[in-house]
N, C-alpha and C positions, 0 to 999 in steps of 0.2 A: 489346258492345251499342251503344256510342257510335259505333264505326267503321261498324257495319252500318246505323245510323240515317243517318249522313252519306252512306253509299254509296247507300241507297235514295233519299234526298233529291236527290242529284246525278243519279241515273238519271232520276227524275221530271222534274227540271229540263230535262234534255237532250231527253226525249220531248216536253215542252211546247214547247221551242224549235223542234224539228223540225216539230211540227204548225203552229205559228205561221208558220214559214217556208213550209210548203206552201200556206198561205192567201195569202201575200204574194208568191209566186214570180213571178206575172205582172207585178208592179210592180218587179221587180229592175232592169230596164234603166233606168227613170227614177230609181230610188233611186241607182243607181251613178253616173249622170251628175250628179245633184245633189251627191253626195259629192265627185266629182272637181272640181266647180266650187267647192265650199267648202273643198277641200283636206283632207277628212276621211280618216282611215285606214280601210281596209276589212278588216283582219285583225288578230288579236292579235299576230302576229309583227311587224307594222309598228308597233303601239303600243309593244311591248317592245324594239324595235330601238334599240340604243345608238349614239350618234353617234361616229364614229371620231375618235380624238384627233388634233389637228393637231400636226405635228412642231414642236418649239420650235427656237430658234436653236442650242441646244447639241446637239440630236439630229440635225440635218441631216447632219453629216459621217458619221454612222453609220447612215444609212438602210438600207444593205445588210445590216446585222447582223440586224435583225428580219425582213427579207424574204429569208430564206435558201433559198427554194425555187428550183428551176430556172425557166426562162423562163415556161412555162405550167403551173407547178405551183401557183401561188398560188390560182388559181381552182379547181383540182381539189381542193386540200386544205382550202379554207375554205368553199366553197359546193358541195354535192353536186348532181349532175344530178337534176332532179325527173322522176318518171315522168309518163306521160300520165294525167291524172285521169279517173276513171270518173264516171258520172252520180251514183251514190250518194255518192261522196266529195265531188263538187262541192256537192251539196245540203247535206251535213253541214257542210262548211267554210263555206258561205255563211250557214248558220243560226248557226253559232258566231260568224261575223264580225258579223252584224247585231245580235247580243245581247252583243257584247263590252263594251259600256258598262255592262251590268248585272252583270258578273262582276268579281271582284277580279283583280289582275294574275297571281296564282299559280294561278287557276282552270284555265288551259290545262294545266298540268302535272298537276293533280289529275285532270282529265278523261282525259288520255292515259295516266296511270299507275294509274288506279283499279283496274283488273283485277289489277295486280301486288300492290297492298296487300291486296285481298280474297283473292287466292290465298294469300298468305303467312299472313294471319290464319287462314284456314280450315285451311291446312296445319298450323300450330302447334297449333290446337285439336284436329284429328283425330289428330295424332301424340302428343299428350299422353295420350290414352286408348288404351292398347295393345289392350284388349279390343274397343273399337270398331273399331280398325284391322284386327284379325284376323277379326272376325265379320261386320261390316257394311261393305261398300265405300262410300267417300265419294262420294255422288251429287253433292254440291255441288262437290267438287273436280273431278270429271269434267266437270260442266257448265262450270265456270270454265276448264278447259283447252281445251274445245271453243270457248268464247267467245274465249279468248286466241288460238287459231289463226285464227279468223275476223277478229279485229281486226288481228292482225299481217299477215294476208294482204292487208288493205285498205290499211294504213298503211305497210307496209315499203317503203323506198326501193329502187329497182332499180339504184342506181348502183354502189356499191362495198362497202357494209356497213361503213363507217368512222364512221358517226354514229348517234345515237339516231334514233327514228322521226320526230322533228320535223325532222330534216335539219340541225340546228344544233349540237347538243352532240357534241363529238368523243369517240370511244371511246378511253379511255386504258389500259384494262386489261380483261381477260376472265377471268371465273371460270367454271368448268365443274363441274357436279355432276349426280348421277343422281337422278331422281325417286324411285327405289326405295331410296335411302339412308336408313338409320334415324336419321341424325344431323340431324334436322330442327330441334330446339330450338337446338342450337349454331349452325346456319346462320342461323336467324331472328334470334337475338340478335346474332350477328356483323354481319349486314347492317343491323340496326337501329342498331347502334353506328357503323357506317360512315356512315350518313346523319347521325347526330349529329355526326360529325367534319366534315361538310360535303360529303361525296361524294354523287353522284347515281347511282342504280342503275336499270337497266331489264332485264327478262328477255325472253329469246327462246328458243323450243324449237328443237331441231336438226331440220333437214330430212332428215337421213340416219339418225337414231336417235331413236325416240320416247321413250327413257328418259333422254336427255341434255337438260339445260337450261343455257343460257348466261346469265350475269349480266354485263351491260355496265356498266362503271364509268366515270364522267366526273367530273373535278375542275373545278369552276367557278373563275372568276378569283380570287375572294376566298380560296378554299381554297388555290389555288396560291401566292398571295402570302404567306399565313400560313405555310405549311410551307417555302417557299423562304427565308423569313427565319430560320426555326428551323434549317434545314439549312445555312445560310450559303452558298447557291448564288451564285456570282459571275455578274453580269450586266453588259452594256456600258453605259457612261454618258458617255464623252467621247472625242473623237478624240485619238490619240496625238500628242504633240509631241516632236520629236527635237532633242537638243542638238547644235548645229553649231559647231565651232571650225575653225581653219585646217587641221587634219589631216583632219577629216571632209570639209571642203569640197574639199580636194585629192583625197581618195579618191573623193568623189562625182563629180568631173570625170573621174577615171580610169575609174570604173565606167561612166559615160556613154559614153566612147569605146569601152570594151569591148563595151557593148550595141550600139553602131552597127556595130562590126566583126562581131559575132555575127549581126546582122540580114542581113548580106551572105552569110553562110555558110548551107549547107543546114540545115534544121530537124532537131533531134534526134528521130528516130522513136520513141524510148522515152518521150518526154514526152506527157502527156495534153493534149488540146485543151481549153483553158480556156473556149472559147466553148460547147462542149458540156457543160462542168462548171462552171457559174457558182458552185457551192458551194465551189470550191477557192480563190476569190478571198479574200485577206486583208481583214479588216474594219478593221484599224488602230484599234481602240477599246480604251480602258482598261476594265477590269472591276473591280467592287467587290462585296462581299457585299450581297445584296439587303436592302432595308429599306423597310417600308411607310411609316415616318415620313419617309423621304427619297425617296419614289417619284418626285418631280419631277426628281431628278437623273438618272434612267435614261432610256435611249432607248426609249420605248414608242410606236412608230408604229402597231402593230396588236396588240391583245391576243391575237388568235388565234395569232399567230406569234412573240410575244415569248418565250414558253417553247417550246423545241423539243419535238418528240414524245418524244425520249428523256428529256429533263428531266421532262416531264409524267409519263411512266411511272415514272421513278425516285421522284418525289414520291408518286404513288399507292402504289407498293410500300412506301415508308416508312410510309405510313398503315396499309397492310394488315399490316405486321409488328408494329405497336404497338396494334392494336385488340383488345379483349377479346371473348371469346365465352362466358365463364363467370366467375363470381365466383372470385377467387383471384389470387395474384401471378403465377403462371406460365401462366394460362389466357388466352393472347393469341397472336396472330400467325397468318398464313396458312400458315406452314410446319407448324405443329402440326395445323392443320385438314387439310392435305394428307396428313400422316402418319396421322391417324385416319380417313381416307377420307370426311371431311365434304365435301370438294371433290376432284374428280378431277384438276384442273389449274388453273394460274393463269399467265397469260402476257400480255404486251402484244401487240396485234395488228400484223400487217404492214400497210404502207401501200398495200395493194392488190396487184394482180397484178404479176408481173415480166416479162410479155410484152405486146406490143401489136401490133395489126394494121397499124399505121402505122410507118414507119421513124423512128427517133429524130432523124435529121439534119433532116428536113423538118417533123415535127410536135412535136419535143421530147419530153422524158420525162414520163410520166404521174405518177410519184411517185419517191421516193428509192430504193425497191426496184427499180423498173424501171431507174433510172439506174445503180445498182450492178451490176445484171445486164449491162447493155449495155457499161459501161465498166470492168468489173472481173472478173465471174464468167464471161464467155464465153471459150471456148478461144482465140478469135482475138485476145484481148488479152494473150497470154502474155508478150509482149516489152515491154509497157508498164509504167510505174511504177504503183504502187498509189495510189488516191485516199484517203490515210490520213485526211484531214479528214472526208471523207464517211463513211468506215467508222466513225470515232469518233462522228460525229453520229448515225448510225443504230443502231449496236450498243453504244456506250459506250466509255469510255476503256480498260477492261480488255481487251476484245477488240481494240480499236485498237492497244494496245501489243503484243499478241501478233503481229498481222500486221506491225507496224512492225519488231519483232525478227526475225521470219521473213524479211522482205524484206531487212533489213540483213545477216543471216547469209547469205542467198543471194547478195547482191551481193559480200560479202567472199569467197565461195567462188570467184569468177571468177579473181582472180590466183592462188589456190592451185591451181585446176584447170589453169591455163595452165602454171605451173611444173611440176606433176606430169606433164602431157603432154610438156613439154620434156625432163624426165628420162627418161621412157619412150622418146621418140623418139631420144634420145642413145644409149640402150642398143640400140635397134633398128638404128640406122645403124652402130654400132661392134660389132655382135654378131659378124659374120664375121671382123673383124680382131682380136678378143680373143685374147690368147695362151693363156689357160686353155682357151677353147673349141677352139682349134686343137689343143692337145695332147690333149684328150679325143677329138676326132673322128679324129685321126690315130694314136692309140695302138694298140698291138698287145698290150696288157697283159691278162693273165688275172685276173679278179676272183673272189673267193671266193663260194660259193653264198649266196643271200639267205635260204634256209631249209634245214633239215637233211635232210628225208626225200626230197622230190620235186624239189628244185632242183638245178641243175647249175652248174658254173662257166660264166662268161660273159665276153664281151669288153667292155672299157671303152668302146670306140668305139660300142657299141650304145646308149649314153646320150648320143649327140651332140645329139639334139634337146632333151633335158632340160637339157643344159649351156647351150645357146643361149637357151632360155626363161628359165632362171634368171638369165642375165646381163642380161635385160631389166629385172629388178627389183633386181639386186645388182651395181651398177657404181659408178664413181667419183662419180656424182651423188647417191648414196643419202645420204651424210652431209650434204651440202649441203641436200638436201631435208628431212631430219629437223630440222636447225637452223632452216631457213626456216619449217617448220610450227609449231615451238615459238614462234618470234617472231610468226608470224601469229596464233596463238591469243591471245597477249597483246595485240597490236594490235587484234584484233577486239573483245575485251572492253573495252579502254580507250576505243576510239572509240564503242562502243555506249553507254558511260556518257555521253559528250558528246552523242550523238544523243538519248538518253533525256532529258537535261537540256533540250535544245531543244524536244522534244515536250511535256514537262511545262510549259514556259514558254508555248508556243503554245496549249496546251489548258487553261490556267489551273489547273494542278495544283501550282504552286510552294508556295502557302500553304494547300493543302488538307490537312486533317488527317482521318484516317479516323475515322468515328464510332465511338462505343463500341458494340461488337457485342453483340447479345443472346445470352444463354446458350442452349446446345443443350438441347432438351427432355429428352434422355436424361440429360444432366448434372444438370438440375434434379430430375428424378424420382429419381435415385440419391442425391443429397446434399441433399434438401430439408430434412432434419432438422438439418443442420449449417450454420450461417450465420455470416457475418462482414460487416463494413461495407466496401463497395467504396470504395477510396481515391479514385476519380475521381468517381463519382456521389454518394457519401456515403449510399447506401441499402444495407440488408442484402440479401445474396444468398447462395445456396448456396455452400459451400466444401468443397474436397477436401483432407483432411489430407495432410501430407507423407508419412507412413508408408504410407498407402494408395496415394498416387501412385507412390512408389518401388517398392512391391511389384508394382503393375501394370506399371510400366516394366520391371522385371526379367523378368516373365513374357513381355512383348512382345519383349524382346531375346533371351530364350531361344528364342522361336518363330522369330525371324529367323535365328539360328544353326542351328536345326533345318532350316529350309528351305534354307539355304546348304549344309548337309551333304547334303540331298537332291539338290541340283544336282551336287555333287561325286560322289555315287553314280551319277548319270546319266552323267557324264563317264567314270567308271571303266567303266561298262557299255559305252559306245561304244569305249573302248580295248580291252576284251576282244573286242568284235565285230571290230575291225580286225585283231587277232591271228588270230582264227579265219578271217576272210575272206581274209587273206593266204595262209594255207596252202591254202585251198580253191581260190582263183584260180590259185595256182602249180601245183596238181595237175590242172588242166583240160587235156585233150589238144587244145589249140588254140593254135597258135604265137602268134597275135596277142595272146591273153589272157596267155599265159605270158611274153611279152616285155614286157607292160605291166601286170603284175599289181599293181605298186605304185600306179600311177595308178588302176586299178580299185578297189583297196582304199581309197584316199583319197577317191575320188568317192562311193562308196557310203556310206562313213563320214560324210562331210559331209552327205549327203542325210538319212540317219537322224538325225544330230545336229540338223539343222534341224527335222525333225518333232517331236523331243523338246522342242526349245526352244519351239516354238509351242504344244505341248500343255501344258507346264509354265507358260507365261505365263498361261493361263486359271486354273490352280490358284493361282498366286501372287496374282492379283487377289482371289480369294475369301479367301485367307489374310490378305492385307494389310488387307482390309476388316474381317475378324474381329478382328485384332490391334489395329487402330486404334480400333474400337468398345470393345474391352476396356480400353483406356487411359482412356476417358471424357474426351476433350478438352473444354475449357471452351467454346470458341467454334467457329464454322464454319471460320474461317481457321486455327486451330490444328489442327483435324481435317484440313483439306486439306493443310497442310504435312506433318503426320505421315504421312498416306496417301501423299503424293507421294514422300517420302523412302524409305518402305518399298518402294513400287513400283519406284523407281529402283534400290535395292540388289538386289532380287530379280532384275529383268530384266537389270541390268548383269552380275551374276555369271552368270546363266543364259546370256546371249549371248556372254560373253567367256571363260568358263572353259575351253572346249575350245580356243579360240584361244591362251590362255596355255599350255595343255599342249603344243600343237604347237610353239609358239615357243621354249619354254624347257626342255621335258622330253623331247620326242620324240628318241630316238636317243642321249640322254646317258648312259643306264644299261644299254645293250644288251650290254655286255661285248665280248669279242673271239672270233675263231674258236678253237674248242677249249675255250672257257670262257665260253659265252654265259649271260647271266642269263635265267631262265625264270619266268613267272608261274604260281604253283601247281605248279611243277615240271612243267609241261605245255606251255605255249606260250612260245615264244621271243619276247622283247621286240622291238618294231619298230625298225628302223634307218632312218637318213636315207639318201637317195640319195647316191651319190658326188658329185653336183653340189651337195649341201647340202640343208638342211631348209627353205629359204626358199620353194621351189616349193610345198610342202605348205601353208605358211602363206598364200601368195597364193591358192591354190585355196580354202582354208577361208574367207577373207575375201570373196573374190569371190562365191562361191555364196551365203553367208548374207546378204550385203548386197543382192544382186540379188533373191533370192526374198523376203526380208523386206520390201523396199520394195513389191514387187508385192502381197504379202498385205495390207500396211497400207493401200495405196490401194484395194484391193477392199473391205476392211472399212469404210473411211471413206466411200466413195461407193456401191459396189455393193450393200452390205447395206441402207443406207437407201433406195436406189432400189427394191430388192425389197420392202421393207416398205411403202413408199408405194404401189407397184403393187398389192400385196395389199389394202391399205386401199381403193383405188379400185375394185378388183374386187368387194370385198364391198359397197361403196356402190352400185355399179351393180345388184347383185343384190337390194338392199333394205336396205342399211345394217346389216349384222351378223346378219341372219336371225332367225327365231323371232319371239317376241312383242315383242322390242325393236327390230325392224326399223322403219325409217322409210320415207319416201316414196321412190319410185323416181325418182331424179334422172337424167335423160337427159344433160343438159349440165352439165358441171362449172362453166361460167361463170355459171350461174344461182345457184349457192350464194353466200350472203353470206360476207364475209371471215372471220368467226369460225368458220364451219363449215369453210372451207378450211384455216384454221390448225389447227383441232382434228384434221383428218385428216393433218397433217404429223407428223413424228417430233419428240419433245422433245429438247432439247439433252442431251448426255451428263450423267448424274447427277453425275459428278465434275468438271464444268466443263471447264476447259482443261487438266486434268492429263494426259489421254491425248495431247493435241496437243503439249504441251511435252515429254512423256516421249519420244515418237517422235523429235523433233528432237534432244533432248539425247543419246539413245543413238546417233543418227547422228553427232553431233558427236564422241562418243567413238570411234566406229569410224573417223572421218576423221582423227583426230589421234593416237590411241594407237599403232596399228600402221602408221602411214603410211609408215614407212621400208621396210616389206616390201611395200606395195601403193600405189605413187604414183598410181594411177588412182582411188583412193577419193574424193578431192575432186571429180573429174569426175563420178563416179556420183552423189555427193551433190548436185552442182549440177543435174544433169538431173532428179533426183528432186524437188528443191525447186521447180523451175520448174513441174512438174506439181502438186506439193503445194499451192502457193499457189492455183492455179485450182481444184483439188479442194476445198479448204477454203472458198474463196469461193463456189463453186457450192453446196456443202452448206449453208452458212450462209444463203444468199439463197433457195434454192429448196426444199431438202429438210427443213430444220429450222424449228420454230416460232421466232419472234423471241425471243431471250433477253432477260432483264432487263438494261437498260444499266447496268452496274456501273462504278464508278470505281476506279482504281489508279494508283500513281505509278511502279511498277517491275514486273519480272517475278517478284518474290517470291523464294522459296527457290531457284529455278532458277539464279539468278546465282551463288550460292555453289557450287552443284553444278558449274557450268561452270568456275569457277576451280579447283575440285578436280580436274576432268578435265584441265585444262591442266597442272597440276603432275604428275599421274600420267603424262601423255603424254611429258613430258621424260624421266622415269625409264625408262619402257617402251621408248622409242626408243633410248635409250642401251644398254639390254640387248639389244635386237634387233640393232643394228649390231655390238655387241661379241661376242655369243654366237651368235646365229642365222645371221648372214651370214658370209661368208668375207673380209670386208674386213680384219680384223685379222690373220689368218694370212697373207694376201697381203702386207700391209704389213710384217710381221716378216720374211718371206722376202726381200722386195725389199731391205731395209736391213741384213739380218744374214746371210743364207745364199745369196743370189742372185749372179749374175755381176757385179752392179754394186756390190758391197761396196767394192772398192778404187777403182773408177772414179768412183763417185758416181752418184746417181739422176738419170738424164736422160731416159729413155724407158721407158714401162711395159712394152711388149712385150719389150724386151731384158732388163729387170731381172727379169721374171717367167718367163724361160725356165727350164724344169725344175721349176716350182712343183708341178705335179700329181704328178710322180714323187716329190718330196720329201714330199708330204702323204700318201702311201700307204706302208703298212708291209707286211712280208713274213710269210707264214704257210706252214708246211710241211704239205702235205695228205697226203702218202704215198698218193696215188691213182695208179691205173694210167694215167690220161690225162695228168696233169701233177703235178709234184712240189710246186711252189710256186704260191701265189696271193697276190693283193694285197687289202688292205682299208684303209679310210679311218681312219687313226689315226696318232699319233706314238709308236711303240713300237720297241724294238730288234729286230733280226732273230733268227731262231732259232739262228744260229751265233755270236752274241755271248756274252760271259761271263755276262750277266744277260739271258736271252732274254725277250722280250715285256714288258720294263719300259719305263716312260715315258722318252723321250729328253730331252735338254736343250732341244731345240726346243719340246717340249710345255710346259715351264715358262716359256720365254720368251714363248710365245703367251699362256699364262694370265696372266702378269704384265702383258703389254701390254693384254689385255682389261680387267683390273681398273683399270689406269691410265687407259684410255680412258673408262671409265664415270665415274670421278671427275672427270677433266678436262672431259668433255662436259657433265656435270650442272652443275658450277660455272660453266662458261662460259655455258651457255644460261640458267641461273637469274640470273646477273649481267646478261646482256643484257635479259632479261625485266624485272628490277627497274629497270634504268636506263630502259627505254622507258616503264614504268609511271610512273616519276618525271617523265619529260619531258612526258608527256601529262596535263594536268589533267583532272579529271572534268567540269569545266564551262568552256566557252570564256570567255576574258577579256572579250570584247565583250558576251557575254550577262550576265556579272556586272555590268559597268558599266551596261548597259541596265536591269537589274533595280533597281539602286540609284537610277538616275536616275528611273525610273518610280515608284518608291515615294515619292520626294520630290515629284514632280509630282502624284501622286494626292492627297497631303495638301494641297498648295497648291490644287488644283482643287476638292477637296471644301470647303475653306474659302471659296473664291470663289463656288462654287455656292450654298452656304448663305447667304452674305452677299447675293447677288443675290436669292435667294428672300425673305429678310427685308425687303429694300428694296422689292420689289414688294408684299409684304403691307402694308407701312407706307403706301405710296402708295395702295393699294386701300382700306384702312380709314381712312386719314387720321389715325392716331394712332401714337405711338411705343410701343415695347415696353420694358419694364424689363429691364435687364441685356443688351441686345442688343449685337451686335458694332458696332464703330465704322464 
């Protein structure tokens, strides 16, 4: 009743003012000239305008810190473009201006937001009575919605949709809800409490869907300062001072000479142009946790730009997470309201469009989003360094660290790819001169049939092409490349630690401590009856007993092993398919297929295995989600780590199980002619080619790696593009169709920013888990079996160059702006990468020793070849006769030929113990085991030594941090002393207990 009385009183006042203004409108010119002569204000905005703070002597060096926008961004982001005023709007604004002296300072906001308060009050009253809601439609609410549309149509700015209707208050967050949602009481209470916390709200209906309402959230200066102090946000306050001694002076002169020499050289094309990216310039300012009591210490040149947009959004998100919507300890937070469909979405707005009609070189960037698109997300920038500072400023430190890690990983792949290509080219140029290839191509040896029913004996020279292709990947450089990649993985991780330390220092994350996370709603609902005191906050909170946690963990582990057994079952099915396909291809009456039936079997098996892998990945995501929810993790970070670990285990086993089978089991248990091992006494087990099993492993890795990267890139960019295209298509037809359809918007540019962002796709529900998972699985493929496929780093490098721009384009153009979160590292993924590095050493040792022919050739050259007495001096001479030595004899008793050869080390049929393993077999086996032990210990020793030599943090960075910590304490003392001295001179009296 009281709010209705005030509303009617305010409406009558406005009508009276309009009538009075109509009577005096012909005197407006003289009145305006009189006011200009007397210097009087002509609008409420001029009365309420605050004077800009003059920069102090301390703040002058850091003037660039608060003005962090590009050249012509300041005007765009602080003062919106005003539309051409209509006649009615002019009359109304002039009437309010002439009567401004009769209204209190806050009357402007009451007038402009009165329809919002009335609409909310009416909504709460109508929703409270369900019978009234069902039987009688709310006439008042319909009238208010119509009035809302008319008012918004008159007062909405036509610039960019980044501000409230007054054109001054910046939109820091957007909440979206449906008018038809039954959760009205919760929403009204939540928004009322948000206003009590100091936030300002304003509502706007959607232009594309009449059922959608947007709530624009703005954080005033006082609210920002209050929560910046609570959240310990570090802000700039003084220019950095560097300690200079004789060493640093000498190095300074040396660096100056180097810069002069560099200026004469051609410019690095990979570097970004700092003139086009002024945000990349370092500010060289110390930072300290913000404090309202010591606000005079900080560099505040402009209140509008002192807190960046990402910081403002993070502060508002902090408030949204801790505001109650019902009575109760757990009835708070925007996440719970999103979970019970009170709100449909909550996101910070983008800073306008990402495209412009004018070129950026001549007109500059419109906003940070436009700048990121032009200098980062465009395909033409694929060879440029990433603007990490700008990415961090727009998307937050967590996403900035992901792109920093991805860029670092891509850069480190360049030397690995070059060495891999060198090893491949070495095999390509020496392929024809290889002694083993020559013996296979020139041999007149009859080989035993590859199958029992339809296969015939064949010539060893028929596999000449296979022998040459195998030599490309199995040559003398294989061992060197495997050792190199093991050392490369260690160097990559160790130098990433140093790079991360530099980034956390530059981004003021050294002293940042993660806030105490709120409990997940599911955890609170499950264990609300069991409580214990939180050791950090000292408040009671729900508690999960150890017995319950252990039982749920055991069920989750059992589910993981069940899914791994499903993967092994799928691999077994592929093996059975290969055995059946081998017989079918060998029985086809086509010479080309019969001569290449092994290659056809491997190719079809790999393709079917890839389809099974991609199908099971979707199942594993559902199972991992279910098992993680079954564990009831306490916080969101615990849930994310548990989910990421399960997804990695599932997909790693799914992706690499068939590869492990081909590398270590294919052809090992096939038996020998006359005594072959059969599966189910029906299908003969598959054998390796006489050239070795490495060609099958190369084919498996190449096909899976190539097609998986294409599929991932399509799902990352193509699928969101299709979704956004479908949303635009529905919007053009009427915004969703039916009764909920909105206005038919012909031009997308006419939509305000909140409507454009709402039509974009939300960020993945799992955050960056999918992005990291894809790259970590690729890192495993690049390192684990790299001895068998030296081109894997090259494929990974090419994919990552595309991946960076794909992710950039997706974040900038296809996704809503994510909440700028903070982080100091990449989380659980670093431990997973270290585990992959250890597994890679072991796997490559077994690939070289067991899968490749390196060890058998080595044993033959030093023990059985022609160079045993002469000494090893040339590979071709020492390996002469190797192929004949590696083939055993079998008596066929056939009409065509009596004897045939097969690949093994067994005694001939005329020996006293026919078909038993020879001494050479045991020598080769002993050499393989010895190589595995020596290789692992040698590589692990080198890795540990390199990790010891490379500190996690550069020494100069450690010294700089200690020096700055000391200087900050000194400067805080001096600044406080200077402030007290000024206050004493100003007031003319001394303070008790003041500093000397």
